[in-house]
VEXVOVO-742740 format. One record per atom (N, C-alpha, C): residue in three letters; x, z, y. Coordinates in steps of 0.1 Angstrom, whole numbers, plus 2048, in hexadecimal, padded with zeros to 3 digits. Atoms other than C-alpha are relative to their C-alpha. Layout:
BEGIN
ALAXZY
...
// end
This chain:
BEGIN
MET8017F2805
MET4EDA58E9E
MET7F18047FD
LYS80E7FD803
LYS4C7A5BEA1
LYS7FB7F97F3
PHE80480880C
PHE4C3A40E86
PHE8058077F4
PHE7F97F980B
PHE4DBA53E70
PHE7F880D7FC
LYS8087F4803
LYS4C7A74E74
LYS7F37FD7FA
LEU80D804805
LEU4A6A62E6E
LEU8017FC7F1
SER7FE80480E
SER4B4A53E4E
SER80280C7F7
ILE7FE7F4808
ILE4BFA75E42
ILE7F38077FE
PHE80D7FA801
PHE49CA83E49
PHE7F77F97F6
ILE809808809
ILE48AA67E37
ILE8058027F2
SER7FB7FE80E
SER4A2A6BE19
SER7FC80E7FB
PHE8037F3805
PHE49BA90E18
PHE7F18017FC
ILE80E800803
ILE475A8AE18
ILE7FE7F97F2
ILE80280780C
ILE478A71DFC
ILE8068087F4
PHE7FA7F880A
PHE48FA87DE8
PHE7F780C7FC
SER8097F5802
SER477AA5DEC
SER7F47FC7F8
PHE80C805807
PHE45AA90DE1
PHE8037FD7F1
ALA7FC80380D
ALA46DA84DC3
ALA80280C7F7
CYS7FE7F4807
CYS477AA7DB9
CYS7F28067FC
ASN80D7FB803
ASN452AB2DBB
ASN7FA7F97F4
GLU80680880B
GLU448A95DA4
GLU8078047F3
ILE7F97FD80C
ILE463A9FD8B
ILE7FC80E7FB
ASN8047F2803
ASN459AC4D8C
ASN7F28017FA
ASN80E800804
ASN434ABCD86
ASN7FD7F27FB
PRO80280D805
PRO434A9CD71
PRO7F27FD7FC
LEU80E802806
LEU410AA2D65
LEU7F680080B
LYS80A7FF7F5
LYS400AA6D87
LYS7FB7F2805
ASP80480C7F8
ASP3ECA8DD9C
ASP7FC7F57F7
TRP80680A809
TRP3DBA7BD7F
TRP7F17FF802
GLN80F8007FE
GLN3B6A7DD78
GLN7FC80F803
GLU8047F37FB
GLU3A5A9AD89
GLU7FA8087F4
GLY8057F780A
GLY3A0AB7D71
GLY8067FE7F3
THR7FA80280D
THR3B5AA9D55
THR80F802801
CYS7F18017FF
CYS3D9AA6D62
CYS8057F77F5
GLY7FA80880A
GLY3F1A96D4A
GLY8067F3805
ASP7FA80D7FE
ASP402A74D48
ASP7F57F6802
LYS80A80A7FE
LYS3EEA58D57
LYS7FF7F67F5
ASN80080980C
ASN3F7A44D38
ASN7FA8067F4
SER8067FA80C
SER3E7A5DD21
SER7F37FA7FD
PRO80D805804
PRO3C9A52D0D
PRO7F5809805
VAL80C7F97FD
VAL3A6A5DD16
VAL7F67FD7F5
PRO7FF7F17FE
PRO397A73D06
PRO80F8057FE
ILE7F37FB801
ILE3B6A87D0B
ILE80280A7F5
ARG7FD7F680A
ARG3C8A9DCF2
ARG7FE80E805
LYS8027F27FC
LYS3BDAC1CF4
LYS8088097F6
ILE7F67F8807
ILE3D6ADBCE8
ILE7FC80F800
LEU8047F2801
LEU3CCAFECDB
LEU80D808801
VAL7F47F77FF
VAL3E6B17CE7
VAL7FB80E7FD
GLU8047F2803
GLU3E1B39CD6
GLU80C80A804
ASP7F67F57FB
ASP3F3B56CE8
ASP7FC80D7F9
TYR8037F3807
TYR3F5B74CD1
TYR80680B808
THR7FD7F77F5
THR3F6B92CE7
THR7FA80E7FD
GLY8067F2801
GLY3ECBB7CEC
GLY80180780D
HIS8007FA7F3
HIS3E4BCDD09
HIS80B80B801
ARG7F57F67FF
ARG400BE5D00
ARG80E7F97FE
CYS7F4808802
CYS41ABC9CFC
CYS8067FD80E
PRO7FA8017F3
PRO431BCBD1B
PRO8057F2804
ASN7FA80E7FE
ASN43FBA7D17
ASN7F57F6800
CYS80B80A802
CYS41DB96D11
CYS7FB7FA80D
PRO8048067F3
PRO413B92D36
PRO8097F4804
ASP7F780B7FD
ASP432B7CD3A
ASP7FC7F47F9
ALA80580B807
ALA425B66D1F
ALA7F37FA806
ALA80C8057FA
ALA403B64D2F
ALA8037F980D
ARG7FD8087F4
ARG413B59D50
ARG8067F37FC
ILE7FA80D805
ILE427B3ED3D
ILE7F47F77FC
LEU80C808804
LEU406B32D2E
LEU7F87FC80C
ASP8078047F3
ASP3F5B32D50
ASP8077F4806
GLY7F980B7FA
GLY411B1CD5D
GLY7FF7F37F8
ILE80380C809
ILE40DB04D3F
ILE7F27FA803
HIS80E8057FE
HIS3E8B03D44
HIS7FE7FA80E
ASN8018067F3
ASN3ECAFCD69
ASN8067F2801
ASP7F980D800
ASP404ADFD63
ASP7F97F67F7
TYR80680980A
TYR3F2AD0D45
TYR7F07FF801
CYS80F8007FD
CYS3CEAD9D50
CYS7F87FF7F3
ASP80A80080B
ASP3B3ACED38
ASP8077FC7F2
HIS7F980280D
HIS3CDAC5D1D
HIS80180D7F9
ILE7FD7F3806
ILE3D0AEBD17
ILE7F48087FE
ILE80B7F6802
ILE3B7B02D07
ILE80780D7FB
PRO7F97F4803
PRO3C6B25D08
PRO7F680A7FA
ILE8077F5805
ILE3BBB42CF3
ILE80980C7FF
ALA7F87F4801
ALA3C8B66CF5
ALA7FA8087F4
VAL8057FA80D
VAL3C6B76CD2
VAL80780E800
HIS7FA7F3800
HIS3CBB9CCD3
HIS8018057F2
VAL7FD7FC80E
VAL3DBBA9CB3
VAL80A80B800
SER7F67F6804
SER3F1BC4CA3
SER7FE80D807
PHE8017F37FA
PHE3F8BE7CAE
PHE8017FF80F
PHE8008027F2
PHE3FFBD9CD1
PHE7F27FF806
ALA80D8027FB
ALA3DABD3CD4
ALA7F780C7FC
GLU8097F4804
GLU3CEBF5CC5
GLU7FC80880D
PRO8037F77F5
PRO3BBC0BCDD
PRO80880D800
HIS7F87F47FE
HIS3CDC29CEA
HIS7FB80880C
ASP8057F97F5
ASP3BAC42CFF
ASP80A809806
PRO80B8067F7
PRO3B9C48D1B
PRO8047F3807
ASP7FB80C7F8
ASP3CEC2BD28
ASP7FB7F37FB
PHE80480D805
PHE3C3C0FD11
PHE7F48037F6
PRO80C7FC808
PRO39FC18D05
PRO7FA7F47F8
GLU80780B806
GLU394BF4CFC
GLU8077FB7F3
ASP7FA80680C
ASP399BE3CDB
ASP7FB7F1800
PHE80380E7FF
PHE39BBBDCE0
PHE8047F87F3
ARG7FD80780D
ARG3A5BB5CBC
ARG7F37FA7FA
THR80C806806
THR38DB9FCA8
THR8047FD7F1
LYS7FE80380E
LYS388B98C83
LYS8087F27FF
THR7FA80E800
THR392B73C89
THR80F801804
GLY7F37FE7FB
GLY3B1B7DC9D
GLY8098077F6
ASN7F97F980A
ASN3BCB96C82
ASN8047F77F4
GLU7FE80980B
GLU3B8B7CC67
GLU80B7F5803
LEU7F680A7FB
LEU3CCB62C7B
LEU80E806800
ASN7F37FA7FE
ASN3E8B7BC82
ASN8058037F2
ASP7FB7FE80D
ASP3EAB85C5D
ASP8047F37F9
PHE7FC80D806
PHE3EBB60C52
PHE80D7FB805
TYR7F58067F9
TYR405B55C6B
TYR80C80A802
GLY7F67F67FE
GLY418B76C6D
GLY80680080E
VAL7FB8017F2
VAL41BB73C93
VAL80680D804
SER7FC7F37FB
SER41EB98C9B
SER80D8057F8
ASN7F47FC808
ASN438B9CC7F
ASN80D7FB806
GLN7F48067F9
GLN44FB86C94
GLN80180680E
GLY7FF7FA7F3
GLY448B9ACB3
GLY7F77F980A
LEU8098057F5
LEU42FB96CD0
LEU80880080D
PRO80A80B801
PRO42AB81CE4
PRO8057F57F7
GLY7FD80C808
GLY429B63CCC
GLY7F47F7801
GLY80A80A7FF
GLY415B43CCC
GLY8007F57F6
LEU80280C808
LEU407B26CB9
LEU7FC7F5808
ILE80480C7F9
ILE404B03CC7
ILE7FA7F67F6
ASN80880980A
ASN3E9AF0CB4
ASN8038047F2
ARG7FC7FC80D
ARG3F5B04C96
ARG8087F57F9
LYS7F780B805
LYS40FAE9C92
LYS80F805800
GLU7F27FC800
GLU434AEEC89
GLU8087F880A
PHE7F78067F7
PHE44EAE7CA3
PHE80E8057FD
ASN7F37FC805
ASN472AE6C98
ASN80080A7F4
GLY8017F880C
GLY467AF5C77
GLY7FA80E802
ASN8067F37FD
ASN455B13C88
ASN7F17FE804
LEU80E7FF7FC
LEU430B1AC8A
LEU7FE80980C
VAL8017F67F5
VAL433B39C9F
VAL80B7FE80A
LEU7F68037F5
LEU444B33CC0
LEU80180B80A
GLY7FF7F77F5
GLY452B49CDA
GLY7FB7FA80D
LYS8068057F3
LYS444B46CFD
LYS8087F5807
ASP7F78097F9
ASP462B33D0A
ASP8007F27F9
ASN80180D807
ASN45BB17CF1
ASN7F27F9800
TRP80E806800
TRP436B11CF8
TRP7FF7F3808
ARG80180C7F7
ARG43BAF8D14
ARG8067F47F9
SER7FA80C807
SER452AE1D00
SER7F87FC7F5
ALA80980480A
ALA43AAE2CE3
ALA7F47F8805
VAL80C8077FA
VAL41DAD8CF9
VAL8057F2805
ASP7FB80C7FB
ASP432ABDD09
ASP8027F57F5
ALA7FD80980B
ALA43AAAECE7
ALA7F37F97FB
ILE80C806806
ILE415AA7CDE
ILE7F57FD80A
TYR80C8017F7
TYR3FFAA6CFD
TYR7FB7F2802
ASN80580E7FD
ASN3FFA80D01
ASN7FF7F87F3
ILE80380780C
ILE3FAA78CDC
ILE7F17FC7FF
THR80E804801
THR3DAA64CD7
THR7F88097F6
PRO8077F8809
PRO3C0A7BCC9
PRO7F77F87F6
ASP80880780A
ASP3ADA71CA9
ASP7F1803801
VAL80E7FC7FF
VAL38DA83CB3
VAL7FD80680E
ASN8047FA7F3
ASN37AA8DCD2
ASN7F580A7FC
ILE80A7F5803
ILE365AADCD2
ILE7F780280C
ILE8097FD7F5
ILE346AB3CE7
ILE7F880D7FC
ILE8077F3802
ILE337AD6CEA
ILE7F480180A
GLU80C7FD7F8
GLU313ADCCF6
GLU7FB80E7FC
SER8047F3803
SER306AFFCF8
SER7F5805809
THR80A7F97F9
THR2E9B15D03
THR80180F7FD
TYR8017F2802
TYR2E5B3AD08
TYR7F2805801
ASN80D7FB7FF
ASN2C4B4AD00
ASN80080F804
ALA7FF7F37FB
ALA2C2B69D16
ALA7F780A7F9
ASP80A7F7806
ASP2A3B77D05
ASP8058047F2
ALA7FB7FD80D
ALA2B1B74CE2
ALA80E8057FF
LYS7F17FD7FF
LYS2D5B7BCED
LYS8077F87F5
SER7F980980A
SER2E0B5DCD8
SER8067F4807
ILE7F980C7FB
ILE2F7B3FCDD
ILE7FE7F57F6
THR80080B809
THR2F1B1DCCF
THR80A7F6805
ALA7F680A7FD
ALA30DB04CCE
ALA8007F47F7
ASN80080C808
ASN30CAE0CC3
ASN80E7FA802
ILE7F3806800
ILE32EAD1CBA
ILE7FF7F27FB
ARG80080E804
ARG332AACCB9
ARG80F7FB7FF
ALA7F3806802
ALA352A9CCAB
ALA7FF7F17FE
GLU80080F800
GLU357A77CB3
GLU80E7FC7FC
PHE7F3804805
PHE373A68C9E
PHE8057F3807
LEU7FB80B7F9
LEU388A50CB2
LEU8097F77F7
ASN7F880780B
ASN39EA46C94
ASN7FC8067F3
ALA8037FB80E
ALA39BA49C6F
ALA80A80C7FD
VAL7F77F5805
VAL3A8A6AC60
VAL7FE8017F1
THR80180280F
THR3B0A69C3B
THR80280D7F8
GLU7FF7F3807
GLU3B1A8FC33
GLU7F4808804
SER80C7F77FE
SER398AABC31
SER80280880E
LEU8007FB7F3
LEU38EABBC52
LEU7F880D801
ASN8087F47FD
ASN382ADDC5F
ASN7FB7FF80E
LEU8057FE7F2
LEU36DAE5C7D
LEU7FF80F802
GLY8017F27FC
GLY372B06C8E
GLY7FA80380D
LEU8067FC7F3
LEU360B18CAA
LEU80380E803
TYR7FC7F27FB
TYR36CB36CBE
TYR7F880280D
LEU8057FD7F3
LEU35EB48CDC
LEU80A809807
THR7F67F97F8
THR375B54CF8
THR7F980580C
GLU8057FB7F3
GLU36FB69D17
GLU80B80180A
ASP7F68007F5
ASP381B67D38
ASP7FD80B80A
SER8027F77F5
SER386B7FD55
SER7FC80E7FC
ILE8027F3805
ILE386B9FD42
ILE80A80A807
ILE7F87F77F9
ILE393BBCD57
ILE80280C7F7
ALA7FD7F5809
ALA3A5BD6D42
ALA80F803801
PRO7F27FD7FF
PRO3C6BE8D40
PRO8097F77F8
GLN7F6808806
GLN3E6BD6D36
GLN80E806803
GLN7F27FC7FD
GLN40BBE1D33
GLN8077F3804
ASP7F980C7FB
ASP41FBC8D47
ASP80E804804
GLY7F27FB7FE
GLY444BCFD43
GLY7FF80F800
SER8007F17FF
SER449BF3D4E
SER7F4805808
GLU80C7FC7F7
GLU429BF2D63
GLU7F38017F8
TYR80E7FE806
TYR407BFFD57
TYR7F77FA80A
VAL80A8067F7
VAL3EDBE8D67
VAL7F28047FB
LYS80D7FB804
LYS3CBBF9D66
LYS7F57F5800
LYS80980B7FE
LYS3B8BDAD72
LYS8067F37FF
TYR7F980D803
TYR3C9BBDD61
TYR7F57F57FD
LEU80A80B803
LEU3B7B9BD5F
LEU8047F97F3
HIS7FE80680D
HIS3B5B91D3B
HIS7F87F37FF
LYS80680D800
LYS3AEB6CD36
LYS7FE7FA7F2
HIS80380880C
HIS39FB55D1B
HIS8038087F3
MET7FE7F780B
MET39DB72D02
MET7F77FC7F4
LEU80880280B
LEU392B6BCDF
LEU7F680B7FD
ARG80A7F6803
ARG371B7DCD8
ARG7FA7FF7F2
ARG80580280D
ARG365B6ECB8
ARG8037F27FA
GLY80080D807
GLY36BB53C9E
GLY7F37FE7FA
ILE80E801805
ILE349B46C97
ILE7FF7FC7F2
ASN80080480E
ASN351B36C76
ASN80D8027F9
GLY7F47FD806
GLY371B47C6C
GLY80C7FC808
PRO7F48037F9
PRO395B45C77
PRO8047F17FF
PHE7FC80E801
PHE39AB21C6A
PHE7F47F7800
GLY80B808800
GLY377B15C6D
GLY7FB7FD7F1
GLU80680480D
GLU365B03C50
GLU8037F17FD
LYS7FE80E803
LYS36BAE3C3D
LYS7F47F8802
ILE80C8087FD
ILE355AC7C49
ILE8007F27FA
LEU7FE80E805
LEU363AA6C3D
LEU80C7FF7F7
ASN7F4803808
ASN37AA99C22
ASN8087F5806
SER7F98097F8
SER384A7DC39
SER7F67FB80B
ALA8098057F5
ALA376A6BC58
ALA8047F1803
GLU7FD80E7FC
GLU372A46C61
GLU8007FF80F
LYS8008037F1
LYS378A38C84
LYS7F27FE804
ASN80D8017FA
ASN359A3CC9A
ASN7F68097F8
GLU8097F6807
GLU34AA56C81
GLU7FD80C809
VAL8047F57F8
VAL337A72C91
VAL7FB80C7F7
PHE8047F5808
PHE333A95C83
PHE7FA80A80A
GLU8067F67F7
GLU31BAAFC93
GLU7FC80C7F8
LYS8057F4806
LYS314AD3C8B
LYS7FC80A80B
THR8057F67F6
THR300AEEC9D
THR80180E7FA
PHE7FE7F2803
PHE308B13C9D
PHE7F7808809
THR8077F67F8
THR2F1B2FCA8
THR80480E7FC
PHE7FB7F3804
PHE2FEB52CAA
PHE7FD80A80C
ALA8037F67F6
ALA2F8B73CBC
ALA80B803809
ALA7F77FC7F6
ALA309B7CCDC
ALA80380F800
ASP7FD7F2800
ASP31BB9DCDD
ASP7FC80580E
PRO8057FB7F3
PRO30CBB3CF8
PRO80C80480A
GLY7F57FD7F7
GLY32FBBBD06
GLY8067F3806
TRP7FB80C7FA
TRP336B96D0E
TRP7F97FD80E
ASN8058057F4
ASN332B89D31
ASN7FE7F17FE
ILE80380E804
ILE321B67D28
ILE8057F780B
ALA7FB8097F5
ALA32AB59D4B
ALA80F7FD7FF
HIS7F1802801
HIS34FB5CD42
HIS8047FC7F2
CYS7FD80480E
CYS34CB50D1E
CYS8017F17FE
GLU7FF80E804
GLU357B2FD0F
GLU8007FF7F1
LEU7FF80480E
LEU354B1ECEE
LEU80C7F77FE
VAL7F5808804
VAL373B10CDE
VAL7FE7FA7F2
ALA80280780C
ALA36FAF6CC3
ALA80D7F87FC
PHE7F5807804
PHE38AAE6CAE
PHE7FE7F97F3
ILE80080780C
ILE38FACCC93
ILE80E8027FA
SER7F37FE806
SER3ACAD4C7B
SER8017FA7F2
LYS7FE80480E
LYS3BCAC8C5B
LYS7FD80B7F7
HIS8047F680A
HIS3ADADBC3E
HIS80C8057F8
SER7F57FD809
SER3CEADBC2B
SER80B809807
THR7F67F97F9
THR3E5AE9C46
THR7FB80880C
ASN8067F97F4
ASN3CEAF6C62
ASN8057FA80D
GLU7FC8067F3
GLU3E0AE0C7C
GLU7F47FA807
ILE80C8057F8
ILE3C8AD9C98
ILE8037F2806
LEU7FF80E7FB
LEU3C2AB5CA0
LEU7FA7FE80E
GLN8068017F3
GLN3ACABACBE
GLN7F880D802
ALA8087F47FC
ALA39BAD7CD1
ALA7F87FD80C
GLU8088017F4
GLU382ADBCEC
GLU7FA80D804
SER8067F37FB
SER374AF7D02
SER7F57FC80A
GLU80B8027F7
GLU354AFAD16
GLU7FA80D803
PRO8077F47FC
PRO344B16D2A
PRO7F28007F9
ILE80D7FF806
ILE324B23D1A
ILE7F57FD80B
ASN80B8037F7
ASN305B14D2B
ASN7F780C802
ASN8087F47FE
ASN2F5B32D3A
ASN7F57FE80B
SER8098047F6
SER2DCB20D50
SER7F18037FD
ASN80E7FD804
ASN2BDB28D3C
ASN7FC80E801
// end
């Protein structure tokens, strides 16, 4: 009888462990990256654009879904919250801020995200099952479909913040791991994290809501700029940007997001993010 009870106990432990592995198949790989241990290095980085607004009651649910995806896929995911449409309009006294941007508005107009209803998202600006704009419940499956595809390019971001001039300098280095036979764009965004401001969350008005990875500016437009007609394997492209920092940004919470995309379709081949170096 003791042996029988012990066997049941051991079986329960094994079963529980197996269930945990199934529920989190991307955990316990390389520290800070997550993902499948068989994935190539450098890893595929996926830009997830969450179109949202502080007056959108269903948008916090989408943000929580994105947080869960980011937690499971770790460095594979580069999230951006893009505030758009009338849901992002300021409305005194409860919603005094305006988090919309020129770049975000242009992206929303181009893709028609808010016309389909917020929240909505883009995953690498790539079609999944014939759709570019995806509802929040389809984001994870779209990420899962592409996260372990070998990337064609690796991106390295180096930056400095000049506190006296209130300017940011960013050097973007694209290292091509495979040949690419079509024209390419390079885009650069700035995002800010940990912004405390009101948000409608369902039926609840949250005065001190934590807004994450918010798009603050597109440095060279919504789709970046054309840089190459094609690229050879092992080719390297570099470009340096210098631009003024907005006095309303908290530089300590700002990141640069760079991406390489297809010029013809805007599909993103690889992305990267890096906190702004604020040590000087």
